[in-house]
N, C-alpha and C positions, 0 to 999 in steps of 0.2 A: 485840890490836886491836880497834877499834871495829866495831860491825854496825850497819847502817840497814836499815829497811824501806823501800822507795819505791813509791809508786803513782802512776804516770804517766798523765796525763789529756790528751785531746786526739785529734788524728787520728793514732794510734799503732799501729793494726793494718793489715795489709796493706802495710806499707812497708818491711819487713825490720827493724823496730825490735829484736826479740828476737836476731836473729843478729848485728846491729851492736852490740848490747850485750855479748854474749858476745865479740866481737872486741876492743872496747874495754877489757873487764874483763881479758881475757888480757894486753894491753899494759901495763896497770897493776898487774897481779899482785893483782887483786879476786878474791876467791872467793865463790861464792853461787849463786844462780839467777835466772831470769827467766821469767815466764810471761804470756800473755793471760789476761784476765779475762772472764766472761761479761756484764759490762757495756760491754765495749769499751775498756777501759783496759790498761795494762801494769803488772805487779806485779814487783817484785825484791826480793831480799834480798841484801845486799853486806857483805863483812867485807874489811877491809884497814887499812893505815897511814892516819892523818889525811889527809896530804897527798894519797895516791892516792885516797881517798874523795871528797874535796873536788873533785878533778878528774873523777872518775867522775860525780859529782852534777851538776856543770856541764854535762858531756856530755849527761847525761840531760835537762836542761832544754832541749837543743837537739834531740838526737836525730838520726837520719839524714836523708838528703836525701829529701823527701816527706813526712817527719813535720812535724805542726803541733801542738807541745806548749803546752797551755794551763795546766797545772798540775802541780807535782810535790809530793806530800805526803811529808815525810820524818818518820819515826819512829824515834828511837834504841832499838836493841834491846839485850838482854844479849849479850855477845860469843858469838857461834855460829862454832865452826869448821867450813869447808866443804872438801872435796877438789875442787879444780877450779871452774868456772863453768858450770852447767848450764842448757838450755832445757828447762823442764819444761812440762807440760800441767795 
């Protein structure tokens, strides 16, 4: 299954972005992790089937209520298996 790295920019901290990301990942059977960055962005790594990943990415471009996403930088990665979807620091 494909793996992607996402760097989500905009007003994405302080709006429950990470928690909402974990919730949507669970619904889509996406595994990986999400965390805040020191620069004020949110960073994520996600593995799943192509259709689920595309839906996950589409959600990340919008985010939860209160978020204002200005850019999502997507970088394909070598397939990486994860156990579940974690919020990291």
